C-alpha positions in Angstrom: -15.9 51.8 -86.9 -17.6 53.9 -84.3 -21.0 55.3 -85.7 -21.4 59.1 -85.7 -23.8 60.4 -83.1 -27.1 61.8 -84.2 -27.0 65.5 -85.1 -29.8 67.6 -83.6 -30.9 70.6 -85.6 -32.6 73.9 -84.7 -36.3 73.2 -84.0 -35.8 69.5 -83.2 -38.1 68.2 -80.5 -36.0 66.5 -77.8 -35.9 65.1 -74.3 -33.4 66.3 -71.8 -32.1 64.5 -68.7 -31.7 67.3 -66.1 -31.1 64.8 -63.3 -30.7 61.1 -63.2 -33.8 59.1 -64.4 -35.9 62.1 -65.3 -36.6 63.4 -68.9 -38.1 66.8 -69.7 -39.4 67.5 -73.3 -38.2 70.6 -75.1 -37.1 72.2 -78.4 -33.6 73.1 -79.5 -33.5 76.9 -80.2 -29.8 77.4 -80.6 -26.3 75.8 -80.4 -22.8 77.1 -79.9 -21.1 73.9 -81.3 -21.9 70.3 -82.1 -21.8 69.3 -78.4 -23.8 72.1 -76.7 -27.4 73.2 -77.3 -29.8 75.8 -76.1 -33.1 74.2 -75.2 -36.5 75.8 -74.5 -38.4 73.4 -72.2 -42.1 72.7 -72.7 -42.5 73.1 -68.9 -42.8 76.8 -68.0 -41.3 76.1 -64.6 -38.0 75.2 -66.1 -35.9 78.0 -67.6 -34.1 77.9 -71.0 -30.7 76.2 -70.5 -27.6 75.1 -72.3 -27.2 71.3 -72.3 -24.5 68.9 -73.5 -25.1 66.4 -76.3 -25.0 63.4 -73.9 -28.0 64.8 -72.0 -30.2 64.8 -75.2 -32.2 62.2 -77.0 -35.0 62.5 -79.6 -38.6 62.0 -78.6 -39.4 58.3 -78.2 -41.9 56.8 -80.6 -45.4 56.5 -79.1 -46.6 53.3 -77.4 -48.8 51.1 -79.5 -51.3 49.2 -77.3 -48.5 48.6 -74.8 -49.3 46.0 -72.1 -47.6 46.3 -68.7 -47.0 43.8 -65.9 -45.2 43.6 -62.6 -41.5 43.8 -62.9 -41.5 45.9 -66.1 -39.2 48.9 -66.2 -41.3 51.9 -67.2 -41.3 55.7 -67.5 -44.1 57.6 -65.8 -45.2 61.2 -66.6 -45.2 62.9 -63.2 -44.2 66.5 -62.2 -43.9 67.7 -65.8 -41.4 65.0 -66.8 -40.9 61.3 -67.5 -39.4 59.5 -64.5 -37.8 56.1 -64.7 -39.2 53.3 -62.3 -40.5 49.8 -62.3 -43.9 48.3 -61.7 -44.3 46.6 -58.4 -48.0 46.0 -58.5 -51.0 45.6 -60.9 -54.2 46.9 -59.4 -56.2 45.3 -62.3 -58.4 48.4 -62.9 -55.9 49.9 -65.3 -53.8 51.3 -62.5 -50.2 50.3 -61.5 -48.0 50.7 -58.5 -44.6 52.1 -59.5 -41.5 52.3 -57.5 -38.9 55.0 -58.1 -35.2 55.1 -57.1 -35.3 58.2 -54.9 -39.0 58.3 -53.7 -41.7 56.1 -52.3 -44.1 54.0 -54.4 -47.0 55.7 -56.2 -50.0 54.7 -58.2 -50.7 55.8 -61.8 -53.2 55.0 -64.5 -51.9 53.2 -67.6 -52.2 56.4 -69.7 -49.3 57.9 -67.7 -47.0 55.0 -68.4 -44.8 54.2 -71.3 -42.1 51.5 -71.9 -38.7 52.3 -70.7 -36.3 52.6 -73.6 -32.7 53.7 -74.1 -31.2 55.7 -76.9 -28.1 53.7 -77.9 -26.1 54.2 -81.1 -29.0 56.1 -82.6 -31.5 53.4 -81.9 -34.2 52.9 -79.4 -33.6 49.7 -77.3 -36.2 48.3 -75.0 -35.1 47.7 -71.4 -37.6 44.9 -71.0 -36.3 43.0 -74.0 -34.9 39.6 -73.2 -31.6 40.0 -75.0 -30.1 36.9 -73.4 -32.7 34.6 -74.7 -32.2 36.0 -78.2 -28.6 34.8 -78.2 -27.8 31.7 -80.4 -27.9 28.3 -78.6 -24.1 27.8 -78.9 -23.5 31.1 -77.1 -26.0 30.4 -74.3 -24.5 26.9 -73.8 -21.0 28.4 -73.6 -22.2 30.8 -70.9 -24.0 28.0 -69.0 -20.9 25.8 -69.0 -19.3 28.3 -66.6 -21.8 27.7 -63.8 -22.5 24.8 -61.5 -24.6 22.2 -63.3 -27.5 22.4 -60.9 -27.8 26.1 -61.6 -27.5 25.6 -65.4 -30.2 22.9 -65.3 -32.6 25.3 -63.5 -32.7 27.5 -66.6 -35.1 25.0 -68.1 -38.0 26.6 -66.2 -37.4 30.1 -67.6 -39.3 29.6 -70.8 -39.9 27.2 -73.7 -36.8 28.7 -75.3 -34.7 27.3 -72.4 -36.5 24.1 -71.8 -34.1 21.7 -73.5 -31.1 23.9 -73.8 -29.2 22.4 -70.8 -29.4 18.9 -72.2 -26.5 19.9 -74.5 -24.1 20.9 -71.8 -20.6 19.7 -72.5 -19.2 20.7 -69.0 -20.7 19.2 -65.9 -19.8 20.3 -62.4 -20.8 19.0 -59.0 -19.0 21.1 -56.4 -21.0 21.7 -53.2 -19.8 24.4 -50.8 -18.7 22.5 -47.8 -18.1 25.7 -45.8 -21.7 26.6 -46.1 -22.8 23.1 -45.2 -20.4 23.0 -42.2 -18.7 19.8 -43.4 -15.1 20.9 -43.4 -12.8 18.7 -41.5 -13.9 15.6 -39.5 -17.5 14.7 -40.0 -19.3 14.3 -36.6 -22.4 12.2 -36.1 -24.5 15.4 -35.9 -23.4 16.1 -39.5 -24.9 12.8 -40.9 -28.1 14.5 -42.0 -26.1 17.0 -44.0 -23.9 14.1 -45.5 -27.1 12.2 -46.4 -28.4 15.3 -48.0 -25.2 15.6 -50.0 -25.5 12.0 -51.1 -29.1 12.6 -52.3 -28.0 15.7 -54.1 -25.3 13.7 -56.0 -27.9 11.0 -56.9 -30.1 13.7 -58.4 -27.1 15.1 -60.3 -26.2 11.6 -61.7 -29.9 10.8 -62.5 -30.2 14.0 -64.6 -27.0 13.1 -66.5 -28.3 9.6 -67.3 -31.9 10.4 -68.0 -32.0 13.9 -69.5 -28.6 14.8 -71.0 -28.3 14.6 -74.8 -26.2 11.4 -75.4 -25.2 12.6 -78.9 -23.1 15.3 -77.4 -19.6 14.6 -76.2 -19.0 15.3 -72.5 -15.8 17.3 -72.6 -15.4 18.4 -69.0 -16.5 16.6 -65.8 -15.7 18.0 -62.3 -16.7 16.4 -59.1 -15.4 17.9 -55.9 -15.9 17.1 -52.2 -18.6 14.6 -52.2 -19.8 11.6 -50.1 -21.5 9.0 -52.2 -21.9 5.3 -52.9 -19.2 4.1 -55.2 -21.7 2.7 -57.8 -23.1 6.2 -58.5 -19.7 7.7 -58.9 -18.5 4.8 -61.1 -21.5 5.1 -63.4 -21.0 8.8 -64.0 -17.2 8.4 -64.5 -17.8 5.6 -67.0 -20.4 7.8 -68.8 -17.8 10.6 -69.1 -15.1 8.3 -70.4 -17.4 6.7 -73.0 -18.4 10.2 -74.1 -14.9 11.4 -74.9 -14.2 13.4 -71.7 -11.1 15.6 -72.1 -10.9 17.3 -68.7 -11.6 15.2 -65.6 -11.4 16.4 -62.0 -12.2 14.2 -59.1 -11.7 15.1 -55.4 -13.4 12.4 -53.5 -14.1 12.2 -49.7 -16.3 9.4 -48.6 -17.7 7.7 -45.6 -18.1 4.6 -47.7 -15.4 2.2 -48.7 -15.1 2.6 -52.5 -14.3 -0.1 -55.0 -13.9 2.1 -58.1 -14.4 -0.1 -61.2 -14.0 3.0 -63.3 -10.4 3.7 -62.4 -8.9 1.4 -65.1 -11.1 3.1 -67.7 -9.7 6.5 -66.7 -6.1 5.4 -67.0 -6.6 4.0 -70.6 -8.7 6.9 -72.0 -7.7 8.1 -75.5 -9.4 11.5 -75.1 -8.2 12.8 -71.8 -5.9 15.8 -71.9 -6.3 16.9 -68.3 -6.7 14.6 -65.3 -6.9 15.5 -61.6 -7.6 12.8 -58.9 -7.3 13.4 -55.2 -8.6 10.5 -53.2 -9.5 11.3 -49.6 -6.8 10.4 -47.1 -9.2 8.2 -45.2 -9.7 6.0 -48.2 -7.7 3.2 -49.7 -5.0 4.5 -52.0 -5.4 4.4 -55.7 -3.2 1.8 -57.3 -1.8 2.9 -60.7 -1.3 0.4 -63.4 2.3 -0.4 -64.6 1.7 2.0 -67.5 -0.8 4.7 -68.1 -2.1 4.5 -71.7 -3.1 8.2 -72.0 -1.7 9.3 -75.4 -3.5 12.8 -75.3 -2.8 13.6 -71.7 -0.9 16.9 -71.1 -1.5 17.6 -67.4 -1.8 15.2 -64.5 -2.4 15.9 -60.8 -2.9 12.9 -58.5 -2.7 12.3 -54.8 -3.0 9.3 -52.3 -1.9 6.6 -54.8 0.5 3.7 -55.1 2.8 2.8 -58.0 2.8 -0.7 -59.5 6.4 -1.9 -60.0 7.6 -3.9 -63.0 9.5 -7.1 -62.7 12.8 -5.3 -62.0 11.2 -3.3 -59.2 11.0 -0.1 -61.3 7.9 2.0 -61.8 7.4 3.7 -65.2 3.7 4.6 -65.2 4.2 7.7 -67.4 6.4 6.2 -70.2 3.4 6.1 -72.6 2.2 9.6 -71.8 4.1 11.1 -74.8 2.7 14.6 -74.6 2.6 15.0 -70.8 4.1 18.4 -69.9 2.7 19.0 -66.4 2.9 16.5 -63.5 1.9 17.0 -59.8 2.2 14.1 -57.4 
């Protein structure tokens, strides 16, 4: 149900937005319908005018010992109106540098500043309020699971509220941008420093998983794309995912090392996997599938650069036990 907008009566003190970001105070002295009002401005240089409802708001409540800091959105009383801006400098002596959208920075005393608030659904809402941090943990974690893990983990420095939040991530992604790193195609010797940097980055990713992540939480989704790394680090994190009930697993591995993946058999006998994608680099030994994949929950499989294992009658039936498999890409 959409709430009814506030009804302004004759004699009501209001603020009017004549142009974007500026608010003039005035009094309603007449109206021709519920959407148009005649306003007498308190500034003599502005003539009486008819304004629409969406240009009106009541007078904001007074500030009560408001403290300001750099970065705050504020309103400044200047040229007979309140103008929206943001603080770019604190001069310590009770004066602040304020930047406006359409003019240069100016300096004002604290007395000419007030908190920037918006009139929304008949309520005053602070523009400096940290609405994101006020969301429940499960909502914040849901949002964080859509970004790369390294970016999600960085939120721990925002405040105490965020310090331990990332430890409950159920979706982990390591997916460096190889185009930005210049590592697309054949890796030349000049790229070795970049490759080594990528290896170290993956080590840090794995180290965070093993040392900081909350082990009581299932790891539902693990994505690792386009990485060069020693097999033991990759094996450890794949085993970690399998033992924590991973449901979606995506691996696109390119490596200058010769891998010996001990974790592969664990993947092909996982009871929790519903989605599996493995693309082994064409310069690596092919993945050898067991005679039968014991993946009872698997619905989607994408796999490349692999070999089948034949049975005694020279037939390969690796998917015969994948009873709910409905999407297969080889």
